[in-house]
Backbone bond lengths (Angstrom), bond angles and torsions (degrees), N, CA, C in turn:
res aa  C-N    CA-C-N  psi(-1)  N-CA   C-N-CA  omega(-1)  CA-C   N-CA-C  phi
1 M - - - 1.434 - - 1.572 105.13 -
2 D 1.345 110.86 134.09 1.459 121.61 -175.81 1.589 107.97 -99.00
3 I 1.333 114.64 132.80 1.478 123.16 174.75 1.490 112.12 -57.22
4 S 1.349 115.08 -38.27 1.502 116.63 -177.90 1.523 112.03 -63.47
5 Y 1.351 116.05 -37.22 1.413 120.60 177.22 1.535 111.98 -61.90
6 L 1.400 114.35 -46.20 1.408 117.09 178.39 1.537 116.00 -64.30
7 K 1.401 113.35 -32.59 1.422 116.64 175.01 1.528 113.42 -68.17
8 S 1.324 118.05 -29.94 1.401 121.21 177.59 1.601 111.51 -70.82
9 L 1.247 113.12 -18.63 1.528 119.00 172.96 1.444 116.77 -95.11
10 G 1.386 117.19 10.66 1.455 123.73 175.06 1.462 119.05 98.77
11 F 1.369 114.27 0.82 1.546 120.20 177.58 1.497 111.13 -65.83
12 S 1.314 124.99 142.16 1.393 124.94 163.18 1.594 105.73 -72.88
13 D 1.317 111.26 169.96 1.528 118.48 177.68 1.482 103.80 -60.66
14 R 1.298 120.44 -50.48 1.485 119.19 -175.58 1.463 116.63 -64.91
15 A 1.357 115.90 -42.79 1.501 115.90 -179.18 1.572 107.75 -68.44
16 G 1.304 115.70 -36.58 1.531 117.17 175.22 1.501 111.78 -58.33
17 Q 1.244 116.02 -48.34 1.504 122.11 -177.03 1.540 111.84 -68.81
18 L 1.307 118.29 -31.39 1.439 124.25 174.92 1.519 111.51 -69.46
19 Y 1.325 115.92 -43.44 1.520 122.32 177.61 1.547 108.66 -62.02
20 I 1.312 115.97 -47.46 1.446 120.24 -178.51 1.551 109.93 -64.45
21 T 1.365 117.10 -36.32 1.434 117.78 179.56 1.487 110.43 -70.94
22 L 1.359 119.26 -36.96 1.452 121.58 176.45 1.496 113.31 -66.81
23 L 1.318 116.44 -32.70 1.487 116.51 175.32 1.541 111.71 -67.56
24 K 1.374 114.48 -35.96 1.371 120.27 -175.14 1.575 115.14 -70.38
25 I 1.369 112.87 -41.83 1.468 119.64 -172.04 1.570 113.09 -103.94
26 G 1.289 114.95 -8.04 1.459 116.94 174.72 1.496 113.76 76.52
27 P 1.385 115.20 -169.93 1.506 112.58 -172.94 1.536 112.44 -51.28
28 S 1.331 110.74 136.94 1.471 118.72 -172.16 1.508 114.97 -145.98
29 S 1.330 114.71 148.61 1.501 119.41 168.77 1.474 109.89 -76.39
30 V 1.383 117.96 169.03 1.470 118.38 173.94 1.457 110.44 -62.39
31 R 1.306 117.63 -41.36 1.458 121.88 -179.69 1.398 112.56 -54.48
32 K 1.407 120.18 -47.43 1.418 126.90 -173.07 1.566 106.53 -71.22
33 L 1.360 116.64 -37.27 1.507 117.91 174.85 1.406 112.79 -62.68
34 A 1.363 118.13 -44.32 1.460 121.95 -179.58 1.544 111.66 -61.33
35 E 1.332 111.74 -37.84 1.524 112.20 -178.56 1.562 111.24 -72.85
36 F 1.259 116.94 -37.55 1.514 120.72 -178.53 1.533 109.50 -72.82
37 S 1.310 117.51 -41.15 1.474 122.16 -172.16 1.531 110.51 -79.73
38 G 1.268 114.30 -29.72 1.542 117.55 -174.69 1.517 113.49 91.35
39 F 1.410 116.07 3.34 1.528 120.14 -178.47 1.505 104.57 -98.95
40 N 1.429 112.26 157.57 1.437 118.97 178.76 1.541 105.97 -76.81
41 R 1.284 119.91 163.26 1.483 125.83 -176.40 1.539 111.57 -60.64
42 G 1.345 116.32 -38.14 1.422 117.25 -179.02 1.569 112.64 -60.43
43 V 1.299 113.88 -44.08 1.434 120.40 178.75 1.558 109.65 -65.72
44 V 1.389 115.85 -38.20 1.433 116.26 178.80 1.524 111.33 -60.60
45 Y 1.365 116.21 -45.24 1.381 122.47 -176.69 1.522 108.83 -59.76
46 E 1.392 118.78 -45.45 1.393 124.33 -177.51 1.574 111.01 -61.15
47 D 1.276 113.60 -45.79 1.497 114.81 -177.98 1.527 111.28 -76.41
48 L 1.275 121.90 -27.55 1.438 124.57 174.54 1.487 110.50 -64.45
49 K 1.329 117.16 -35.67 1.440 122.52 179.52 1.538 105.34 -66.59
50 W 1.329 122.06 -48.17 1.460 121.81 -178.88 1.499 110.41 -61.09
51 L 1.428 115.01 -41.62 1.518 114.64 -177.91 1.528 109.67 -68.36
52 Q 1.355 118.88 -33.55 1.485 118.32 176.55 1.580 109.78 -66.93
53 E 1.272 119.91 -35.75 1.390 121.43 179.17 1.525 111.44 -67.25
54 Q 1.349 117.07 -24.87 1.448 120.26 176.21 1.489 111.82 -86.36
55 G 1.391 117.06 -5.84 1.464 120.03 -178.05 1.478 114.24 79.04
56 L 1.287 116.62 21.76 1.491 119.52 -177.10 1.549 113.62 -105.20
57 V 1.350 115.91 -10.34 1.324 117.56 -179.67 1.595 108.45 -136.71
58 D 1.259 117.93 140.46 1.534 120.40 174.41 1.480 107.28 -130.15
59 F 1.298 116.04 171.03 1.483 120.66 -178.49 1.503 108.22 -142.11
60 Y 1.360 111.44 161.39 1.509 119.77 173.22 1.523 105.84 -143.88
61 E 1.278 113.01 161.50 1.516 120.09 177.26 1.503 109.17 -100.48
62 K 1.387 112.34 137.97 1.391 120.12 179.54 1.543 105.82 -147.65
63 E 1.206 118.96 129.25 1.511 125.04 178.73 1.615 110.53 44.29
64 N 1.328 111.03 47.62 1.470 120.46 176.26 1.559 113.63 64.18
65 K 1.318 117.43 25.11 1.393 122.72 173.77 1.526 113.32 -128.08
66 Q 1.231 118.73 154.78 1.502 121.98 177.93 1.605 104.00 -94.16
67 W 1.320 110.62 133.83 1.479 118.24 179.84 1.513 106.00 -122.22
68 F 1.277 115.95 125.63 1.521 124.97 -173.19 1.520 108.92 -98.90
69 V 1.333 116.75 140.57 1.429 122.05 -177.03 1.560 105.30 -134.85
70 A 1.371 115.08 130.27 1.482 117.21 174.99 1.503 111.49 -83.81
71 G 1.303 110.98 137.99 1.467 118.54 172.63 1.434 113.66 -69.45
72 P 1.355 121.05 160.59 1.464 121.67 -173.16 1.494 109.72 -65.02
73 P 1.309 117.00 146.83 1.442 121.11 176.04 1.526 116.36 -54.33
74 E 1.335 113.81 -26.72 1.460 116.71 -178.23 1.546 111.53 -63.52
75 Q 1.323 117.76 -14.41 1.484 119.06 177.27 1.528 110.17 -73.98
76 L 1.236 117.56 -13.78 1.441 118.39 -177.91 1.452 113.38 -66.81
């Protein structure tokens, strides 16, 4: 997936990078996403909220943690 394509759909650089990261690493906690993306956790939460509002990310709870999952790129 190319970041320029996501930007053409209205993604910010960070939200696009976070979505791509989530697609690559699979279900993840905010801590893991922050580690792999290089963004701090506050930024990750902010962009995850936007991605959820777009219907591209969902979450579930496991062992008292939230795990985030990217929807398939076909939803774009």
